[in-house]
C-alpha positions as CSV (number, residue, x, y, z in Angstrom):
1,X,0.1,-0.3,-0.3
2,X,1.6,3.3,-0.7
3,X,2.1,6.0,1.9
4,X,-0.7,8.3,0.2
5,X,-3.4,5.4,0.0
6,X,-2.5,4.4,3.5
7,X,-3.1,8.3,4.4
8,X,-6.5,8.1,3.3
9,X,-7.5,5.3,5.0
10,X,-6.8,6.2,8.3
11,X,-8.6,10.0,7.4
12,X,-11.7,7.8,6.2
13,X,-11.0,5.5,9.5
14,X,-10.6,8.5,12.0
15,X,-13.9,10.3,10.5
16,X,-16.2,7.1,10.6
17,X,-15.2,6.6,14.0
18,X,-15.4,10.3,14.6
19,X,-19.3,9.7,14.2
20,X,-19.9,6.4,15.7
21,X,-21.7,7.8,18.8
22,X,-24.5,5.5,17.0
23,X,-22.6,2.4,17.0
24,X,-24.0,0.8,19.8
25,X,-21.5,-1.6,22.3
26,X,-18.7,-0.1,20.2
27,X,-17.6,2.9,21.8
28,X,-13.4,1.7,23.6
29,X,-14.5,-1.9,22.2
30,X,-11.8,-3.1,20.7
31,X,-13.3,-4.1,16.7
32,X,-14.8,-0.4,16.5
33,X,-15.7,-1.9,12.8
34,X,-17.4,-4.7,13.8
35,X,-15.0,-7.0,11.7
36,X,-15.9,-10.0,14.3
37,X,-19.7,-10.2,13.2
38,X,-20.5,-12.2,15.7
39,X,-17.5,-11.8,18.2
40,X,-16.1,-14.8,19.4
41,X,-18.3,-17.6,17.4
42,X,-17.4,-15.6,13.9
43,X,-15.8,-17.6,10.8
44,X,-13.5,-16.1,8.1
45,X,-16.1,-17.4,5.5
46,X,-16.1,-16.7,1.6
47,X,-17.4,-18.8,-1.3
48,X,-20.7,-21.1,-1.8
49,X,-20.5,-22.5,1.9
50,X,-19.8,-19.1,3.6
51,X,-23.4,-19.7,5.4
52,X,-22.7,-22.9,6.1
53,X,-20.2,-23.6,9.3
54,X,-20.9,-24.0,12.9
55,X,-19.8,-21.4,15.5
56,X,-16.3,-21.2,15.9
57,X,-16.3,-21.6,19.1
58,X,-17.8,-25.3,19.9
59,X,-17.1,-28.0,21.4
60,X,-16.1,-31.4,20.0
61,X,-19.9,-32.9,21.2
62,X,-22.1,-29.9,19.9
63,X,-20.4,-29.8,16.5
64,X,-21.6,-33.3,16.6
65,X,-24.7,-32.8,17.2
66,X,-24.7,-29.7,14.3
67,X,-23.2,-32.3,12.1
68,X,-26.3,-34.4,13.1
69,X,-28.9,-31.4,12.7
70,X,-27.8,-30.5,9.8
71,X,-28.3,-33.8,7.9
72,X,-31.5,-33.4,8.7
73,X,-31.8,-30.3,7.3
74,X,-30.6,-31.0,4.1
75,X,-32.0,-34.6,3.3
76,X,-35.3,-34.5,1.3
77,X,-38.4,-36.3,3.3
78,X,-40.6,-38.7,1.3
79,X,-44.3,-39.6,0.9
80,X,-45.3,-41.6,3.8
81,X,-46.1,-44.8,4.1
82,X,-42.2,-45.6,3.0
83,X,-39.4,-48.0,4.3
84,X,-37.6,-45.1,5.7
85,X,-39.2,-44.3,8.3
86,X,-36.9,-41.9,9.7
87,X,-38.2,-40.2,7.2
88,X,-41.3,-40.2,5.5
89,X,-44.8,-38.0,6.0
90,X,-44.4,-35.1,3.3
91,X,-47.3,-33.5,3.3
92,X,-50.5,-34.1,2.3
93,X,-49.3,-30.7,1.2
94,X,-46.5,-28.6,0.9
95,X,-43.9,-26.4,-1.0
96,X,-40.9,-27.9,-0.5
97,X,-38.8,-31.5,0.5
98,X,-36.3,-29.8,2.9
99,X,-35.2,-27.0,4.6
100,X,-32.8,-26.9,2.1
101,X,-34.7,-26.4,0.3
102,X,-36.1,-23.0,0.3
103,X,-33.0,-22.1,2.6
104,X,-29.8,-23.6,-0.3
105,X,-27.1,-23.5,1.6
106,X,-28.5,-22.2,4.3
107,X,-28.8,-18.9,2.2
108,X,-31.6,-17.0,1.1
109,X,-33.9,-18.0,-1.9
110,X,-35.1,-15.9,-4.4
111,X,-38.4,-15.6,-7.1
112,X,-39.0,-17.3,-9.8
113,X,-38.2,-16.1,-12.8
114,X,-41.7,-13.9,-13.6
115,X,-42.1,-14.4,-17.2
116,X,-42.3,-18.5,-16.6
117,X,-44.8,-18.4,-13.8
118,X,-48.0,-18.6,-16.0
119,X,-48.7,-21.8,-17.7
120,X,-49.7,-25.2,-17.0
121,X,-45.9,-25.6,-17.2
122,X,-45.0,-22.5,-14.8
123,X,-41.5,-22.4,-12.9
124,X,-43.3,-22.9,-8.6
125,X,-42.4,-21.0,-6.3
126,X,-40.5,-23.6,-3.9
127,X,-38.4,-20.2,-1.7
128,X,-41.7,-17.9,-2.2
129,X,-44.0,-18.3,-0.6
130,X,-47.4,-17.0,0.3
131,X,-49.1,-16.3,3.6
132,X,-52.9,-16.5,3.9
133,X,-55.4,-14.9,5.7
134,X,-58.9,-12.9,5.9
135,X,-60.2,-10.4,7.5
136,X,-61.5,-10.2,10.9
137,X,-60.8,-10.9,14.3
138,X,-57.5,-13.5,14.0
139,X,-57.0,-17.0,16.3
140,X,-54.5,-14.7,19.1
141,X,-52.0,-18.3,18.7
142,X,-51.8,-17.5,14.8
143,X,-51.8,-13.9,14.8
144,X,-54.6,-14.3,11.7
145,X,-57.9,-15.6,10.7
146,X,-57.0,-18.5,8.5
147,X,-58.7,-18.7,5.1
148,X,-61.9,-21.9,5.6
149,X,-60.4,-23.2,2.4
150,X,-57.0,-22.8,2.3
151,X,-55.6,-21.8,5.2
152,X,-52.8,-19.6,6.7
153,X,-50.5,-21.0,3.4
154,X,-50.7,-21.4,-0.1
155,X,-49.0,-24.6,-1.1
156,X,-48.5,-25.4,-4.1
157,X,-46.9,-29.2,-4.4
158,X,-49.1,-32.1,-2.9
159,X,-48.4,-35.8,-2.5
160,X,-50.2,-38.6,-4.7
161,X,-53.3,-38.1,-5.2
162,X,-53.8,-35.4,-3.3
163,X,-54.4,-31.8,-5.2
164,X,-52.1,-28.7,-5.0
165,X,-53.4,-26.1,-3.5
166,X,-52.8,-24.8,-6.8
167,X,-50.2,-22.2,-8.7
168,X,-48.7,-18.8,-7.8
169,X,-48.8,-16.3,-10.9
170,X,-46.6,-12.9,-10.9
171,X,-46.3,-10.4,-12.9
172,X,-44.7,-7.0,-12.9
173,X,-45.6,-3.5,-12.8
174,X,-42.5,-1.2,-14.2
175,X,-42.0,2.3,-12.0
176,X,-39.3,4.5,-13.4
177,X,-37.7,6.9,-11.0
178,X,-34.5,9.4,-11.6
179,X,-31.4,10.0,-9.1
180,X,-31.2,14.0,-8.7
181,X,-28.3,13.8,-10.8
182,X,-30.3,12.2,-13.9
183,X,-29.7,8.7,-13.8
184,X,-32.8,7.1,-14.3
185,X,-34.1,3.7,-12.9
186,X,-36.7,1.1,-13.0
187,X,-38.5,-1.3,-10.4
188,X,-40.4,-4.2,-11.0
189,X,-43.4,-3.7,-8.8
190,X,-44.7,-7.8,-8.5
191,X,-48.1,-8.4,-8.5
192,X,-49.4,-11.7,-7.2
193,X,-52.5,-14.2,-8.1
194,X,-53.6,-17.7,-7.0
195,X,-54.5,-19.7,-10.5
196,X,-55.6,-23.2,-10.1
197,X,-56.6,-23.4,-7.8
198,X,-57.5,-27.1,-6.3
199,X,-60.3,-26.8,-4.1
200,X,-62.3,-23.9,-5.8
201,X,-62.4,-20.3,-4.6
202,X,-61.1,-19.0,-1.7
203,X,-63.5,-17.1,0.9
204,X,-63.8,-13.5,-0.4
205,X,-61.9,-10.5,0.7
206,X,-58.2,-13.5,0.8
207,X,-55.2,-11.5,1.6
208,X,-52.0,-12.4,0.4
209,X,-48.5,-11.4,1.9
210,X,-45.5,-12.9,0.0
211,X,-42.4,-13.7,2.0
212,X,-38.7,-14.8,0.3
213,X,-37.2,-17.5,2.6
214,X,-33.9,-15.4,4.6
215,X,-30.3,-16.3,5.2
216,X,-29.5,-18.4,8.5
217,X,-26.3,-17.6,9.4
218,X,-26.4,-15.9,13.2
219,X,-29.7,-17.0,14.0
220,X,-29.3,-17.6,17.1
221,X,-27.6,-14.7,18.4
222,X,-30.4,-12.9,17.3
223,X,-32.6,-15.2,19.3
224,X,-30.0,-14.6,22.3
225,X,-30.6,-10.5,22.2
226,X,-32.3,-9.5,25.4
227,X,-35.8,-7.9,25.0
228,X,-35.1,-5.0,26.9
229,X,-32.4,-3.8,24.3
230,X,-35.2,-3.7,21.6
231,X,-37.5,-2.2,23.8
232,X,-34.9,0.1,24.6
233,X,-34.7,0.4,20.4
234,X,-38.9,1.5,20.1
235,X,-38.5,3.8,23.1
236,X,-35.3,5.9,21.7
237,X,-36.7,5.6,18.2
238,X,-40.3,7.4,20.0
239,X,-38.3,10.1,21.2
240,X,-36.8,11.1,18.1
241,X,-38.2,13.9,15.8
242,X,-38.5,12.2,12.8
243,X,-40.5,9.9,11.1
244,X,-38.9,6.3,12.6
245,X,-41.4,5.0,14.9
246,X,-40.6,1.1,15.5
247,X,-42.6,-1.0,16.8
248,X,-42.1,-4.6,17.9
249,X,-44.4,-7.3,17.5
250,X,-46.0,-9.1,20.4
251,X,-46.6,-12.9,19.4
252,X,-47.4,-16.4,21.1
253,X,-44.7,-18.7,21.1
254,X,-46.0,-22.4,20.9
255,X,-42.8,-23.6,22.4
256,X,-42.7,-21.3,25.2
257,X,-46.5,-21.7,25.7
258,X,-46.3,-17.8,26.2
259,X,-46.8,-14.5,24.6
260,X,-43.1,-12.4,23.4
261,X,-41.6,-10.4,21.2
262,X,-41.3,-11.0,18.0
263,X,-38.0,-10.9,15.8
264,X,-38.0,-13.8,12.9
265,X,-40.0,-13.3,9.7
266,X,-40.5,-10.7,7.7
267,X,-42.8,-9.3,10.6
268,X,-41.4,-10.0,13.0
269,X,-44.7,-13.0,13.8
270,X,-42.2,-15.7,15.0
271,X,-40.5,-15.2,18.8
272,X,-37.7,-18.3,18.5
273,X,-36.1,-20.5,16.6
274,X,-38.2,-23.6,17.7
275,X,-41.1,-22.7,16.5
276,X,-40.2,-21.5,13.4
277,X,-38.8,-24.9,12.5
278,X,-41.5,-26.8,13.8
279,X,-43.9,-24.4,11.6
280,X,-41.3,-24.3,8.8
281,X,-41.8,-28.5,8.9
282,X,-45.2,-28.2,9.2
283,X,-46.2,-25.4,7.1
284,X,-43.6,-26.3,3.6
285,X,-43.3,-29.9,4.5
286,X,-46.6,-30.7,5.8
287,X,-44.2,-32.4,8.7
288,X,-46.5,-33.3,12.0
289,X,-44.4,-32.4,15.5
290,X,-44.9,-32.5,19.4
291,X,-45.4,-28.6,19.1
292,X,-47.4,-28.9,15.9
293,X,-49.4,-32.3,16.1
294,X,-51.9,-31.7,13.6
295,X,-51.8,-31.7,9.2
296,X,-52.8,-28.0,8.2
297,X,-55.6,-29.8,5.6
298,X,-58.9,-27.7,5.9
299,X,-62.1,-29.3,6.4
300,X,-62.7,-28.4,2.8
301,X,-60.1,-31.0,1.8
302,X,-61.4,-34.3,1.6
303,X,-58.3,-35.6,0.1
304,X,-56.0,-34.2,2.0
305,X,-57.6,-34.9,5.1
306,X,-57.3,-38.8,3.9
307,X,-53.5,-39.2,3.1
308,X,-51.6,-41.1,4.6
309,X,-49.9,-39.8,7.9
310,X,-46.1,-41.1,8.4
311,X,-46.1,-41.1,11.7
312,X,-46.5,-43.2,14.7
313,X,-46.5,-46.7,14.7
314,X,-50.0,-47.2,15.8
315,X,-51.8,-47.9,12.2
316,X,-55.3,-47.2,11.4
317,X,-57.9,-49.5,10.2
318,X,-56.2,-50.3,6.7
319,X,-53.0,-49.9,8.2
320,X,-51.6,-46.3,8.0
321,X,-53.2,-43.7,9.4
322,X,-54.7,-41.0,7.3
323,X,-53.5,-36.9,7.5
324,X,-57.1,-36.4,9.9
325,X,-55.8,-39.1,12.0
326,X,-52.5,-37.6,12.7
327,X,-53.1,-35.8,16.3
328,X,-53.9,-39.4,17.4
329,X,-50.5,-41.0,16.6
330,X,-46.9,-40.1,17.0
331,X,-45.2,-37.2,15.3
332,X,-43.6,-37.6,11.7
333,X,-40.3,-35.7,13.3
334,X,-39.7,-36.8,16.5
335,X,-38.7,-33.9,19.7
336,X,-35.1,-35.6,19.5
337,X,-34.7,-35.2,15.9
338,X,-36.7,-32.0,16.0
339,X,-34.2,-30.1,18.5
340,X,-30.9,-31.2,17.3
341,X,-32.3,-28.9,14.1
342,X,-33.0,-26.4,15.8
343,X,-29.2,-26.9,17.4
344,X,-28.2,-26.7,13.8
345,X,-29.8,-23.6,13.2
346,X,-29.3,-21.5,16.3
347,X,-25.5,-22.6,15.7
348,X,-25.1,-21.4,12.1
349,X,-21.9,-18.9,12.3
350,X,-21.9,-15.7,10.8
351,X,-18.9,-14.2,8.3
352,X,-16.4,-11.7,9.3
353,X,-16.6,-9.5,7.6
354,X,-14.7,-8.1,4.5
355,X,-12.5,-4.7,3.6
356,X,-14.0,-3.2,6.6
357,X,-11.1,-1.0,6.4
358,X,-11.0,0.0,2.5
359,X,-11.1,4.0,2.2
360,X,-14.5,3.3,0.0
361,X,-16.1,1.0,2.8
362,X,-15.3,3.7,5.1
363,X,-17.2,6.8,3.5
364,X,-19.7,4.4,2.9
365,X,-20.1,3.7,6.4
366,X,-20.7,6.9,6.9
367,X,-23.2,8.0,4.5
368,X,-24.7,5.5,6.3
369,X,-24.5,7.3,9.0
370,X,-25.8,10.4,7.7
371,X,-28.5,9.0,5.8
372,X,-29.8,7.5,8.9
373,X,-29.5,4.1,7.8
374,X,-28.5,3.2,11.2
375,X,-31.6,4.7,13.4
376,X,-33.1,1.3,11.9
377,X,-30.2,-1.1,11.6
378,X,-28.6,-0.1,15.0
379,X,-25.4,-2.2,14.2
380,X,-24.2,-3.4,17.4
381,X,-25.6,-5.5,20.3
382,X,-24.4,-7.8,23.1
383,X,-25.7,-11.0,23.6
384,X,-27.8,-12.1,26.8
385,X,-29.0,-15.7,27.7
386,X,-30.3,-18.1,24.8
387,X,-34.0,-18.5,25.8
388,X,-33.5,-22.5,25.6
389,X,-30.4,-23.5,27.1
390,X,-30.9,-27.7,26.1
391,X,-31.7,-25.9,21.8
392,X,-29.1,-23.3,21.7
393,X,-25.0,-23.2,22.5
394,X,-24.0,-21.3,26.0
395,X,-21.4,-19.9,23.5
396,X,-23.7,-17.2,22.2
397,X,-24.2,-15.9,25.3
398,X,-22.2,-12.5,25.9
399,X,-21.0,-11.8,22.3
400,X,-20.9,-8.0,21.2
401,X,-22.4,-9.1,17.3
402,X,-22.7,-6.7,14.6
403,X,-26.2,-7.5,12.5
404,X,-28.0,-3.8,12.0
405,X,-31.3,-5.2,12.5
406,X,-33.9,-3.0,15.5
407,X,-35.7,-5.7,15.3
408,X,-39.0,-3.8,15.1
409,X,-41.0,-3.0,12.5
410,X,-41.7,-0.2,10.6
411,X,-44.5,1.9,8.0
412,X,-42.5,0.8,5.4
413,X,-44.8,3.1,2.4
414,X,-47.8,2.1,0.0
415,X,-45.6,0.0,-2.6
416,X,-44.4,-2.1,-0.1
417,X,-47.1,-2.7,1.6
418,X,-49.2,-6.4,1.8
419,X,-52.5,-5.1,3.4
420,X,-52.1,-7.5,5.5
421,X,-52.1,-8.1,9.2
422,X,-49.9,-10.2,11.6
423,X,-50.3,-9.9,14.9
424,X,-49.2,-6.3,15.7
425,X,-48.2,-5.8,12.3
426,X,-49.9,-4.5,10.3
427,X,-50.1,-4.0,6.4
428,X,-47.5,-1.7,6.0
429,X,-45.1,-2.7,8.5
430,X,-42.3,-4.7,7.9
431,X,-39.8,-5.8,10.3
432,X,-35.6,-4.4,9.8
433,X,-34.1,-7.3,8.2
434,X,-31.0,-8.2,9.2
435,X,-27.8,-7.1,7.1
436,X,-25.2,-9.8,8.0
437,X,-24.1,-11.7,5.6
438,X,-25.8,-9.3,2.8
439,X,-22.4,-9.3,0.4
440,X,-21.9,-13.0,0.0
441,X,-25.2,-13.9,-1.0
442,X,-24.6,-13.6,-4.5
443,X,-21.5,-16.0,-3.8
444,X,-24.1,-18.5,-2.1
445,X,-26.6,-18.4,-4.2
446,X,-26.0,-16.9,-7.2
447,X,-28.1,-13.9,-6.9
448,X,-29.1,-10.8,-4.6
449,X,-32.8,-10.8,-4.5
450,X,-33.8,-8.8,-1.6
451,X,-37.0,-7.0,0.3
452,X,-39.1,-9.3,2.0
453,X,-40.3,-10.8,-1.2
454,X,-37.0,-10.9,-4.0
455,X,-38.6,-8.0,-5.9
456,X,-34.3,-5.6,-5.4
457,X,-32.4,-6.6,-7.3
458,X,-29.5,-5.1,-5.4
459,X,-28.9,-3.2,-2.3
460,X,-29.7,0.2,-4.7
461,X,-32.7,-0.8,-5.7
462,X,-33.1,-2.0,-2.4
463,X,-32.8,1.2,-0.9
464,X,-35.1,2.8,-3.5
465,X,-38.1,0.8,-2.3
466,X,-38.1,2.1,1.1
467,X,-41.7,4.7,1.6
468,X,-42.6,5.6,4.5
469,X,-40.3,5.8,7.7
470,X,-37.3,5.3,5.7
471,X,-38.3,8.0,2.9
472,X,-36.3,10.8,4.7
473,X,-33.1,8.5,4.3
474,X,-34.3,6.8,0.3
475,X,-34.5,10.9,-0.3
476,X,-31.1,11.9,0.4
477,X,-29.3,8.6,-1.2
478,X,-31.8,9.8,-4.5
479,X,-29.2,13.2,-3.7
480,X,-26.3,11.4,-3.9
481,X,-23.6,11.5,-6.1
482,X,-22.9,8.1,-8.5
483,X,-19.6,8.4,-6.4
484,X,-21.4,8.4,-3.2
485,X,-24.3,5.8,-3.8
486,X,-21.3,3.7,-5.2
487,X,-19.8,3.8,-1.6
488,X,-22.9,3.1,0.4
489,X,-23.6,0.2,-1.8
490,X,-19.7,-1.4,-0.6
491,X,-20.1,-0.4,2.2
492,X,-23.5,-2.7,3.4
493,X,-21.9,-5.2,1.0
494,X,-19.2,-5.3,3.4
495,X,-21.5,-6.9,6.0
């Protein structure tokens, strides 16, 4: 490095740190740039497997458990009855055959090619699911009122002898704009429609919310953030003079058997990895568990109710339990296996930052602060203890982590609104997603589709989709020259 370049780096570093009162927990810390994103759990990983490493500080027994959970996370489940009794029970309805079917390489899903979602040979939406509900009083433990015909999630695949619920057709509407310097841009707004419906028309007023599968590294550390810190974020924002006013979502946690603050899901509608995992096994793959022992078939889906159930040694009159009898048998995934899959996800390590001391990255970091991005994307926390010690590692405790999220709900404007409430979240609110690992998604998954449904192709498009409480920040970015915009993107992609 030349002397001139070194001085530029040091100058940018000094400027960034001098403006870093916004870096929670960074003052006096030996990692002010958050290069060790997960504290001592961090791995210096890049490439296709960057999201798939265990915490760096796990002991041998924990690494063995991690490997066991990984095997059940990645392998496909099969229809019941099957000789592979440890992995049978897929369906009757489903969207994927494994956890890894949506979270490829523990990474982020992408929407299908919008042009290929029409017709009988349409490309299926695998990592992009559709949440459903209808207007009216919500089930207090579900946060929504499910559709009586199709339930609370639309499944486009089914086992033999059962009709799929249908297909998702996606069309787009272009939104044109320009930066202050005259540079033009075009965003594609997806428009969703359920077609080829297997069980007739849904209830009138059906609400649809698309949700993409997020990347998983660091979720165990996010679970270990104290609820008090999340509530403190809301109090601090309530006192701000601007429009940024985040709110926590309060949700039912089936594992705790109590209401807790939500922190997972695009609307913070899930409080724990354990609940999220059991819910995904049931909703995405049709696999019952001790947490959710009944299949998702609705009363109108007779073929679904009559389909074979994979759990338990007890068999029905014809030798096989049906989905309608699922509650009477053993679950299709037992508690130990489920716990191992939960532990696996809870100990996926966040990769270290790259190029954190690069002069352009440091300038982008200052611009990130100046545009008030950090007001919602809070950089850092010190973790507390995981809520379910038997399902996590104690190594997650006491770590200084850099996820860049406040875990609060924010009004993001009409362009992003799904119009669908979810517990305390309204139809315009979304949770601030963590940013760590965002710069490695291309390496892991071959794309960088962002926002709740993958509509944004890259960091800048994601910024341009921001509205509502984030409108002022968006306007600041629109007014930046291209060199500043490039620096801002480079900073975000270093996380």
